[in-house]
N, C-alpha and C positions, 0 to 999 in steps of 0.2 A: 934796597937800589933800584930795582927792576921795575919794580910799580910807577915808581917815579918817571923814569926814565921811559916807560910805555905812554904816560897821562902826556909827559913834554911834547914827545912825538906826536900824539895825537891833536895836541893841540897845536902845533907848526901845523899840522895838514889842514885841519879845518881853517887857522888864517890863511893858508897858500890857496885854498879851495875858493877862496870870495870870488866873486866875479869883479865889477865895478864897483866901484866905491860910491857909496852913499852922499849925496850934496849935503853940506852941511846946512843950507839953507833953507831953515823952518817953513816957512813962507812958500814953499812948492809944493803944490798940489797934485793928485791925480797921476794919473798912469803914464808911462813913456811908450807903452804901446801904442801904435797907430790905429785908427778909427778902423773897424771892419766895413768895407764897401761890397753890398751886394752887387750882382752883375743883374740887368735888367732881364727879365725873363718872363714868359707865358705863365699864368696859372698852371699847375699840375693836372686839374681835372678838365681841363678845356679839350684834351683830345681822349678822355675817357669814353669809353664804350663798353656798354654790358647788353649780351642779347639776352633775347624775353625768351623764356624758358618754356615749351609747352610739355604738357604730359605729366606734370608734377605730381597727379595722383594716380598715376598709372593705367595700364590700359583698359581697365574696367569703368574708367570715367571719361569724359568730354576732355579733348586736350588743353581748353581754356574754361574752368570750373566756374568760373561767376561771369554777370554781366555788370555794368556801371555806366553811368552818365555823370556829365559834370555837374555840379553843384552851381546853384543859381550864385550866379558872380557879376551883378549888375554893374559894380563899381570898379570893380579889375580885371575885365576884359575877359577875352579868352584863356583856357587854361594852358601853359606851355608844356608842352612834350620833348622830352629830355633824351639823350644820348645814353645815358648812366643815370643812376637812382644820386644824384649830387645837384644840388641848388645851382654850383658853378659849371655843373655838365653843359656842353652845347645843346642849345635849343634846337630841334631838327624839325617842329611841325607847332601849331597850338591847334585846340579843340575849341570849336565854337560852345556858346550856353545852350545846353541840352544835348549836347554831343553824345552817342552812344558809342561804346566798345567791350570787347571781351576784355576780363581780366584774368590773366594766363601765370602770373607768378608775384610774386612780393618779397620784399627784403625781409630781412630776419626781425628787424624791429617795427614793421608793420607800416613804414612812413612813405614807404614809394609802390607802387603796381604797376610792372610790364604788362603793358595791354598790347590788343592788336585791333585796328579799325580799318574800316575802308574809307575813302576820299568824302570828305564831308564831313567826317565823323560821325560813321555808322556802322552797327554792328551788325554786318552783311556775312550771309552763309558763304560767300564765294571765298572768305577768308581762310576756310578750312578747318576752324577749332572748332567746331559745333562737335564732331566725331572723335571717338577717341583715337588715340594714334599707337602703333605698338611699342614705343619705348619714351622716354623723354628725350628732349631735342632743342636746339636752338631753332627759334621759327624762321623759318626762309623764304617766306611770301605765301603769295601774291599781294597781301596787302601791307600796310604800315606798320611798324612796330617800335615802340618807345616808353618812357619811362613817366608817369603824373606821381605827383603827392597827393598821398592818400586823402590830405584833408581836403583836397579838391573834388573827390567823387562819392557819389552816392550811388550805394549797390541796388542792383533792381534785379529781378528773379524773370526768369522765363526766358526760351529762345525768340528770336523776332517774331518767327510765324507763328507762335503760340500767343503770343500778347494779342493778335488782331482777336483771334479764336474766343479768349477766354472772356472779352469786353461784350461781343457779340450776345445780345440773350439768345435764348435758345426756345422752341416752338412746342 
């Protein structure tokens, strides 16, 4: 008799625990939960900033280990320079066609380059990244730094002062 009594109590508890009654109208459809409305907000990446790191290869190498130029992008215009390595990040500047810069860091997936350049898109000695630095650090000036998509970059070799010497014929 005890097992029957336990089963009866369990059944009563289950029935008593039910919440609202289910409507008997079979034509009723959908949820009774009100729709979720999102508050308007700015995209998350608009305020993102990622510093450009120099000295990634250590004190035996130049602070920025490569140089690049913008690809020939006649149809799409200047190359945007962003505050962080995301398409949605704030655009801080743009580089003209043929602009040159130092490539100092990269994202893990190689889709973005951290660059340093002087006014007008020049890879100038005054930026201070042609020589080694004692330790890795964030670039702090005097030139402009930002992120560009690697698909808009063509790698070039040589320091600015060496390029002119390499081109000139020797006697």
